[in-house]
C-alpha positions in Angstrom: -2.9 82.4 36.9 0.5 82.5 39.7 1.2 83.9 43.3 2.5 87.9 43.7 4.0 88.9 46.7 5.9 91.9 47.6 7.2 94.9 49.9 7.4 98.6 50.7 10.3 99.8 52.5 9.9 102.6 54.9 13.6 102.8 56.4 16.8 102.4 54.8 17.3 98.8 54.0 20.0 98.0 51.6 18.8 97.0 48.2 20.9 93.9 48.4 18.5 93.1 51.5 15.8 93.7 50.0 16.4 91.8 46.7 17.2 88.6 49.1 14.0 89.5 51.2 11.8 89.2 47.5 13.1 86.0 46.4 12.8 83.9 49.2 9.0 85.9 48.8 8.9 84.9 45.9 9.9 81.1 46.4 7.3 80.5 49.3 4.8 80.7 46.0 6.4 78.4 43.7 3.5 76.2 43.7 1.4 78.5 42.3 3.4 79.8 39.6 5.8 77.0 38.7 7.0 78.0 35.0 9.0 80.8 36.3 9.7 83.6 38.7 10.6 87.7 38.5 11.5 90.2 40.5 11.6 93.8 40.6 12.9 96.3 43.0 12.5 100.4 42.3 15.7 102.3 42.1 14.8 104.2 45.1 14.5 100.6 46.9 11.2 101.6 48.7 9.0 99.2 46.7 10.0 95.7 45.1 7.3 92.8 43.8 8.1 89.7 43.1 6.0 87.0 40.9 5.5 83.4 40.2 4.6 82.5 37.0 1.6 79.6 35.7 2.1 80.2 31.9 -1.5 80.2 31.0 -1.8 83.4 28.5 1.3 84.4 26.3 3.8 81.9 26.5 6.1 83.5 25.3 8.5 86.0 27.6 6.2 88.9 26.8 4.1 87.9 29.2 6.5 87.9 32.3 5.9 89.7 35.8 6.3 92.1 37.3 5.6 93.9 33.8 5.7 97.7 33.9 3.2 100.3 31.5 4.6 101.7 28.2 5.1 104.9 29.8 6.7 103.4 32.8 4.2 105.0 35.0 3.0 102.0 36.6 4.6 98.5 37.5 2.4 95.6 37.8 2.4 91.9 39.8 -0.7 90.4 39.1 -2.6 87.2 40.0 -5.4 86.1 37.6 -7.7 86.4 34.4 -9.0 88.7 32.7 -11.5 87.3 30.6 -12.4 89.0 27.1 -9.4 90.7 27.4 -9.3 90.7 23.9 -12.1 92.8 23.2 -10.5 95.6 25.6 -7.4 95.0 23.9 -9.2 95.8 20.6 -10.1 99.2 22.3 -7.0 100.3 23.4 -5.8 99.4 19.7 -8.4 102.1 18.8 -7.1 104.2 21.0 -3.2 103.9 19.0 -1.8 102.3 22.0 1.0 99.3 21.0 1.5 96.1 22.7 4.4 94.0 23.2 3.0 90.9 24.1 -0.5 89.2 23.9 -1.0 88.8 27.8 -4.1 89.8 29.9 -1.4 91.2 32.2 -0.5 93.9 30.0 -3.9 94.9 28.3 -5.4 95.3 32.5 -2.1 97.9 32.2 -2.6 99.6 29.8 -6.4 100.1 29.8 -5.5 101.9 34.1 -3.2 104.2 32.2 -5.9 105.1 29.1 -8.8 105.0 32.1 -7.7 105.5 35.4 -7.7 102.4 37.8 -11.6 102.8 38.8 -13.1 102.7 35.5 -10.9 99.9 34.5 -11.6 97.7 37.3 -15.0 98.3 35.9 -14.1 96.9 32.3 -12.0 94.0 33.7 -14.4 90.9 34.3 -12.4 88.0 35.8 -10.7 86.7 38.7 -7.1 88.6 40.0 -5.7 90.6 42.7 -2.8 92.7 41.8 -0.1 95.2 43.6 0.5 98.7 41.6 3.3 100.7 41.8 2.5 104.4 40.7 5.7 106.2 40.3 4.0 109.6 39.9 1.8 109.6 42.9 4.3 107.8 44.2 1.9 104.9 46.1 1.0 101.6 46.0 -2.5 100.1 44.9 -4.3 97.0 45.8 -7.3 95.6 44.2 -9.1 92.5 44.4 -11.7 90.7 41.8 -15.5 91.2 43.2 -16.5 88.1 44.2 -12.8 87.5 45.9 -11.6 84.7 43.7 -8.2 85.5 44.8 -6.6 86.1 47.3 -4.6 89.0 48.5 -3.5 89.5 52.5 -1.2 92.7 53.2 0.9 93.5 56.7 1.2 96.4 58.2 4.1 97.2 60.3 6.1 100.6 61.6 8.6 100.3 58.9 7.3 97.9 56.3 4.6 96.9 54.3 4.9 93.2 52.7 2.1 91.9 51.2 0.9 88.1 49.1 -1.1 85.8 48.1 -0.9 83.6 50.8 0.7 83.8 54.2 3.9 82.5 53.7 5.4 84.7 51.6 4.7 87.4 54.0 5.8 85.4 56.5 9.3 86.0 54.8 9.7 89.4 55.6 12.2 90.0 58.3 9.2 92.3 59.6 6.8 89.6 60.0 8.8 86.9 60.9 7.7 86.0 64.3 3.7 87.3 63.6 1.3 86.8 66.7 -1.7 85.0 66.4 -4.6 87.5 66.5 -7.4 85.4 68.9 -10.2 87.1 68.1 -9.3 85.8 64.7 -9.2 82.3 66.1 -12.7 82.7 67.4 -14.4 83.6 64.3 -12.9 80.5 62.7 -14.0 78.1 65.5 -17.6 79.7 64.8 -17.4 79.1 60.9 -14.6 76.9 60.3 -12.6 79.8 58.5 -11.5 83.1 59.1 -13.5 85.6 57.7 -12.5 88.8 55.7 -10.5 91.2 56.5 -9.7 89.3 59.7 -6.3 86.5 59.4 -4.9 84.3 61.6 -2.0 87.0 62.8 -2.4 90.4 63.9 -1.7 93.0 61.7 -2.3 91.3 58.7 -5.8 91.7 56.9 -6.8 90.4 53.9 -8.6 93.0 51.2 -11.9 92.6 51.1 -13.3 91.4 47.6 -14.8 94.1 45.2 -12.2 97.1 46.5 -9.2 98.4 46.2 -6.7 100.3 48.7 -4.1 102.7 47.9 -0.4 103.5 50.3 1.9 105.4 49.8 5.3 104.4 49.5 6.8 107.9 51.5 4.9 107.9 54.3 3.8 104.8 56.5 -0.1 104.9 57.3 -1.1 105.5 60.5 -2.4 101.5 61.4 -3.7 98.1 59.8 -7.0 100.0 60.7 -6.7 103.1 58.5 -5.6 101.3 55.3 -8.7 99.2 55.9 -11.0 102.8 56.0 -9.2 103.8 53.3 -10.8 100.8 50.9 -12.7 101.9 48.1 -15.5 99.4 46.8 -15.6 99.4 43.0 -18.6 96.4 43.1 -20.8 96.2 46.4 -22.9 92.8 46.3 -25.1 95.0 48.7 -26.0 97.4 45.6 -26.9 94.4 42.9 -28.8 92.5 45.3 -31.0 95.8 45.8 -30.6 96.3 41.9 -31.8 93.2 41.3 -34.8 93.5 43.4 -35.9 96.8 41.7 -35.1 95.7 38.3 -36.8 92.4 38.0 -36.8 90.2 34.3 -40.6 90.5 33.8 -41.1 86.6 33.0 -39.3 83.2 33.7 -39.0 82.3 30.3 -37.4 86.0 29.2 -34.8 85.5 32.6 -34.0 81.9 31.2 -32.7 82.6 27.9 -30.6 85.9 29.4 -29.0 83.2 31.6 -28.4 80.9 29.3 -26.6 83.3 26.7 -24.5 84.9 29.6 -23.2 81.3 30.9 -22.5 80.0 27.4 -20.3 83.4 27.0 -18.7 83.1 30.3 -17.8 79.6 29.5 -16.6 80.3 25.9 -14.3 83.2 27.5 -13.1 80.4 30.4 -12.0 77.9 27.7 -9.3 80.8 26.3 -6.1 79.6 26.9 -3.0 78.5 25.3 -2.6 75.3 27.4 -5.5 72.4 27.7 -8.9 72.7 29.9 -11.0 70.5 31.1 -13.8 70.4 33.9 -14.3 68.8 37.6 -17.9 66.8 36.9 -20.2 65.0 39.9 -23.3 64.6 39.5 -24.6 67.6 40.7 -26.3 70.4 38.9 -24.3 72.8 38.6 -21.3 70.8 37.3 -23.4 69.3 35.1 -24.4 72.3 33.4 -20.9 73.8 33.2 -19.9 70.7 31.6 -22.7 70.2 29.1 -22.0 74.3 28.4 -18.5 73.0 27.5 -19.0 70.7 25.8 -22.0 72.2 23.7 -18.9 75.2 22.6 -16.3 73.1 22.1 -15.2 71.5 18.9 -13.5 68.4 20.6 -14.5 66.2 23.3 -13.9 68.1 26.7 -11.6 66.7 29.6 -14.1 65.9 32.7 -12.9 64.7 36.1 -14.4 63.2 38.8 -13.7 61.5 42.3 -15.2 57.6 43.3 -15.6 57.7 46.5 -15.5 53.4 48.0 -18.5 55.0 50.9 -21.3 54.4 49.2 -23.4 57.7 50.7 -20.4 60.3 49.5 -20.2 58.2 46.1 -21.0 60.5 42.6 -19.4 58.7 40.2 -21.8 56.4 38.5 -24.1 59.3 38.0 -21.3 61.6 36.9 -20.1 58.9 34.6 -23.9 59.3 32.9 -23.3 62.7 32.7 -20.1 62.0 30.8 -21.7 59.6 28.4 -24.0 61.2 27.3 -22.5 64.6 26.6 -19.3 62.8 25.2 -16.9 64.2 27.0 -13.4 62.4 27.7 -13.9 61.4 31.2 -11.1 59.7 34.0 -11.5 59.5 37.8 -9.8 58.9 40.7 -10.6 56.1 44.0 -10.4 58.0 46.8 -9.2 54.9 48.8 -9.2 56.2 52.5 -5.5 55.8 52.8 -5.0 57.9 49.4 -6.9 60.8 51.3 -5.6 59.9 54.6 -2.2 60.8 53.2 -3.3 64.2 52.1 -3.5 65.4 56.1 -0.6 66.4 56.7 -0.3 68.6 53.9 -3.2 70.5 54.6 -1.7 73.1 56.9 0.6 74.2 54.4 -2.0 74.0 51.8 -4.3 76.2 53.3 -1.9 78.4 55.3 -4.3 79.2 57.5 -6.0 77.7 60.3 -9.2 76.0 57.8 -11.5 73.0 58.6 -14.0 72.6 55.8 -13.8 68.7 55.3 -14.2 68.8 51.3 -11.0 70.6 51.6 -9.9 66.8 51.4 -11.8 65.8 48.1 -11.4 69.2 46.6 -7.6 68.6 46.7 -7.7 65.1 45.2 -9.2 65.6 42.6 -7.3 69.0 41.7 -4.1 67.0 42.0 -5.5 63.8 38.8 -7.1 67.0 36.7 -3.7 68.4 37.2 -2.0 65.2 35.6 -3.4 66.1 32.4 -4.9 70.1 31.8 -3.5 73.0 33.5 -7.1 75.0 33.8 -10.1 73.1 34.6 -13.6 74.9 35.2 -15.9 74.5 38.2 -19.5 74.3 39.1 -19.2 76.4 42.1 -21.6 79.4 42.5 -24.7 77.4 42.0 -25.7 77.1 45.6 -25.6 80.8 46.4 -27.3 82.5 44.3 -30.0 80.0 43.1 -30.6 78.8 46.6 -29.3 75.4 46.4 -28.2 74.5 49.8 -30.4 72.4 52.0 -30.1 75.1 55.0 -32.3 77.0 53.1 -34.7 74.6 52.8 -34.5 73.7 56.6 -34.9 77.3 57.5 -38.0 77.7 55.7 -39.5 74.7 57.9 -38.0 76.0 60.9 -39.7 79.6 60.0 -43.0 77.3 59.8 -42.6 75.4 63.1 -41.7 78.5 65.2 -45.4 79.3 64.6 -46.6 75.8 65.0 -44.9 75.1 68.2 -46.0 76.5 71.6 -43.3 78.5 73.8 -43.6 76.2 76.8 -42.7 72.9 74.7 -39.4 74.5 73.4 -38.1 75.1 76.6 -39.5 72.0 78.2 -36.9 70.0 75.3 -34.2 72.5 75.6 -33.6 71.8 79.1 -34.9 68.0 79.5 -32.2 65.3 79.4 -31.1 64.0 76.4 -31.9 60.1 77.1 -35.7 61.5 77.8 -35.5 63.1 74.6 -34.0 59.7 73.2 -37.1 57.9 73.5 -39.5 60.6 73.0 -38.5 61.6 69.5 -39.8 58.1 67.7 -43.0 58.8 69.0 -42.9 62.3 67.6 -41.4 61.4 64.1 -44.4 61.5 62.7 -45.4 65.4 64.0 -42.5 66.8 62.4 -41.9 67.8 58.5 -40.9 65.3 56.1 -37.3 67.2 55.6 -36.8 66.4 59.5 -38.1 63.2 60.6 -34.7 61.2 59.6 -33.1 63.9 62.2 -35.3 62.8 65.2 -32.8 61.9 67.8 -32.7 63.2 71.2 -29.5 65.8 70.7 -31.4 66.9 67.4 -34.8 67.5 68.9 -32.9 69.7 71.7 -30.9 71.8 68.9 -34.3 72.1 67.2 -35.5 73.5 70.3 -32.6 75.8 70.6 -33.0 77.3 66.9 -37.0 77.8 67.3 -36.2 80.0 70.3 -34.2 81.7 68.6 -37.0 84.6 67.3 -35.1 87.0 64.6 -34.5 84.9 61.5 -31.2 86.7 60.7 -29.7 85.4 64.2 -31.1 82.1 63.8 -29.5 80.9 60.2 -25.9 83.0 62.2 -26.4 79.8 64.8 -27.6 77.5 62.5 -24.3 77.7 60.3 -21.9 78.0 63.3 -19.9 75.1 64.2 -18.9 76.2 67.8 -22.0 79.1 68.4 -20.7 79.5 72.0 -16.9 80.5 70.0 -15.9 83.1 72.5 -16.7 80.7 75.6 -13.9 78.3 74.2 -10.9 80.6 73.0 -9.3 81.8 75.7 -8.8 85.8 75.5 -10.6 85.7 72.8 -13.9 87.9 71.6 -15.8 87.6 68.2 -15.3 90.5 66.2 -18.0 91.6 63.7 -18.4 89.9 60.3 -20.0 90.1 57.3 -21.9 87.0 58.3 -23.3 89.0 61.1 -23.1 92.2 60.0 -26.9 94.4 60.1 -26.0 95.6 56.4 -28.6 93.7 54.3 -30.9 94.9 52.4 -33.9 95.9 53.6 -36.1 94.6 50.2 -34.6 90.9 50.4 -37.1 88.0 51.3 -36.2 85.0 53.7 -34.4 82.3 51.4 -32.4 85.6 49.4 -31.0 87.0 52.6 -29.6 83.8 54.0 -28.4 83.7 50.1 -27.0 87.2 50.2 -24.8 86.5 53.3 -23.4 83.5 51.7 -22.5 85.0 48.6 -20.6 87.8 51.0 -19.1 85.4 53.2 -18.8 82.3 52.9 -18.0 82.3 49.3 -15.2 83.9 49.6 -13.6 82.6 53.1 -15.0 79.6 52.4 -15.6 77.8 48.8 -13.7 80.0 47.0 -10.7 79.5 49.7 -11.4 75.7 49.2 -10.9 76.2 45.7 -7.9 78.6 45.0 -5.7 76.5 47.6 -6.4 73.4 46.8 -6.2 73.9 42.8 -2.9 76.4 43.4 -1.3 73.6 45.2 -0.7 72.2 42.7 -0.2 74.5 39.7 -3.6 74.2 38.7 -6.4 77.4 37.0 -9.4 76.8 38.2 -12.0 78.6 36.9 -16.1 79.1 37.9 -18.5 79.8 35.1 -21.4 80.1 37.1 -19.6 83.4 39.2 -19.0 85.4 36.3 -20.6 88.9 37.8 -22.9 89.4 34.8 -24.5 86.0 35.3 -24.4 86.8 39.2 -26.5 90.3 38.4 -28.8 88.4 36.2 -29.6 85.7 38.9 -30.6 88.8 41.4 -32.4 90.2 38.9 -34.4 86.9 37.9 -38.1 85.6 39.1 -37.5 84.7 42.5 -39.3 81.1 41.8 -36.4 80.4 39.4 -34.3 80.1 42.4 -36.3 79.1 45.1 -40.2 77.8 45.4 -41.8 75.2 47.6 -39.1 74.0 48.9 -36.6 73.5 45.8 -33.3 75.7 45.1 -31.9 76.2 41.8 -35.4 76.0 39.2 -33.5 78.2 36.8 -30.2 75.9 36.6 -32.6 72.9 36.6 -34.1 73.8 33.8 -31.2 75.0 32.2 -29.6 71.7 32.3 -32.9 70.5 31.2 -32.5 71.5 27.7 -29.3 69.5 27.5 -29.7 66.4 29.0 -32.7 64.1 29.6 -35.1 63.4 32.7 -33.5 60.4 33.8 -30.1 62.4 34.6 -31.6 65.5 36.0 -33.3 63.3 39.1 -29.8 62.1 40.5 -29.9 62.7 43.6 -26.7 64.9 45.1 -24.4 63.3 47.4 -22.6 66.1 48.0 -18.5 66.4 48.2 -18.0 65.7 51.7 -15.7 62.4 53.5 -16.9 59.6 56.6 -15.1 62.1 58.8 -17.5 61.0 62.2 -16.1 57.5 60.8 -12.8 58.5 60.4 -12.5 59.9 63.3 -13.6 56.8 65.3 -11.3 54.6 63.1 -8.5 54.9 61.2 -7.3 58.7 62.6 -8.7 57.9 66.0 -4.4 58.4 67.0 -3.9 60.9 65.0 -6.6 63.0 66.8 -6.6 61.9 70.5 -2.8 63.5 70.4 -3.6 67.0 68.7 -6.9 66.5 71.1 -5.5 65.5 74.5 -6.2 67.7 77.7 -1.9 67.8 78.4 -1.6 68.9 74.9 -4.4 71.5 74.7 -3.3 73.3 78.4 0.2 73.3 76.7 -0.8 75.6 73.6 -3.2 77.5 76.1 -5.9 78.4 73.0 -8.7 76.3 73.8 -10.7 75.7 77.3 -10.0 71.7 77.3 -13.5 70.8 79.3 -16.2 71.4 75.8 -13.3 69.6 74.0 -12.3 66.5 75.9 -16.3 66.2 76.5 -17.3 65.9 72.6 -14.4 63.7 71.4 -15.0 61.1 74.8 -19.0 61.5 73.2 -18.0 61.1 69.9 -15.5 58.3 70.3 -18.3 56.3 72.6 -20.9 56.9 69.6 -23.1 58.8 71.4 -23.0 62.0 69.3 -21.1 62.7 66.1 -18.8 65.7 66.9 -16.8 64.8 63.6 -17.5 68.6 62.2 -16.9 70.7 65.4 -13.7 68.3 66.2 -11.8 69.0 62.8 -11.8 72.9 63.6 -9.7 71.9 66.8 -7.8 69.2 64.8 -6.9 71.4 61.8 -5.9 74.5 63.8 -3.8 72.3 66.5 -2.3 70.8 62.8 -1.8 74.6 61.6 0.4 75.6 64.7 2.3 72.4 64.5 3.3 73.3 61.0 3.7 77.2 61.5 4.7 77.7 65.3 8.2 77.3 64.3 10.2 80.6 63.9 12.2 78.8 61.2 9.6 77.2 59.2 
């Protein structure tokens, strides 16, 4: 795992200036690759690549980058891992290719030389992002893995292209030293808590969509950023995967479970290949417990597992995780996330996440990454189970909303929507018995009003979009902002999908790559830890879409397939432990230890000075939150994280 960056010059910049820029771009990514660095500039000075190395496979200089193919045609800066690359290397050996080292980077390079780019990408199973210079075609090619585990930003200007694993490296290029904030991207951020692909917080800088590649001439600058995006080509399409899964359904549940079990064992085994120590993140949840169990099953020695203990009981999973670790006989370690420890991380978040990002679980993710990095360089996680096996509670709630919509008269919904909140608070306890059990604990006046708003949205897709939106009226909050289309709001979705599968599909193409995987990548790479996710092996994902739908979501319960696979390895008593969620007591912290910090960032004078957000709605929610009348913590966190980011990055001298 590494950090990559580089440039394409369309003007006559001197070699010395380009070399200095490349050194600064590499230095900005030192946290992603603390073991070594390297830069390369083509003889004509048009193309430069730089690399920061976290040594995982082939620790010798033979694995150093930027790397060149044996023929000299291709040069690459590559971030990631190709799983099962030894099998691909054996194929290339049979073709008579000679290898100089033992790295997967060299295998990728020679596979491209032997098979061509698209066929090589189809043969590569892994997480990666790379820049490849083709000296014959005079093009630079960018590519990302199928599911978007590894990041790649590309900036386009009239005189240069700059790219990197993180925005901080691109800002070291003179053409992007003072980038302009994209207010449309801010609007998207306010809705989702993250900035969705292909947008970035800056104008003229975009994220390459996952599962795609794009080729750009190094002699002729592109007409525009939009032209570059329009020329991107997909080599793995989630739409086709979901549609194919429906058309080629596995016949029986047992057959599907056996196929999934074997695929998971293969995925875990391949992710244990490393020349440095490997561990696993373990909570009490189904996903991480299953990954840890399979990992221990295929390992000859006790694997190292890690968890975070929270002082607040509602968030604490450490005891349950310890019970799983004891049964599996892993070498288990935990860290206690005392409030002051977590709070000390908050000033680091803008630098770690590099652009506004407001998933509060970013804090415990960074904590557990720091813990694991003390003793291992690689860790396996359980990410991916929710998106492909119906694990999110919101899926169950949306199914419940569908039933309520049919039961509730329209006049009652309108009355609830416009009734004063004090009246709904008084009436809520009386109507609690009429609600489905999943919603009874939420029968407060504000939530009844919110429920009425949701039930009046008749289109399921639109209702889900509204439900997952932090600020559904985001375009009204951002001054000068409008909301462009995104993968979450796109109408491109297979028509055959059932309601829960439609939600899972949207999360697969949007929430997973732009929230979950961003959180995982930035938190782990901030401390030089490589994170691997076996449940996101594309072969396992494709099997999930082919599995009988009852194995994904049935009778209000998700992840039935993963539960059944785990039942083959853990006793029933450990399977029934409730999942607490990987969160923090955000609402309480904002009223307590974070109050002064938040008050400064949310002050009307501060908001007016910046001129990004409209003051009134934010001020109103902050007052309501402090009074205890409403819990607006998650909504306010989006503003707090943006303003913290702005303080960190607004200075041109950063």
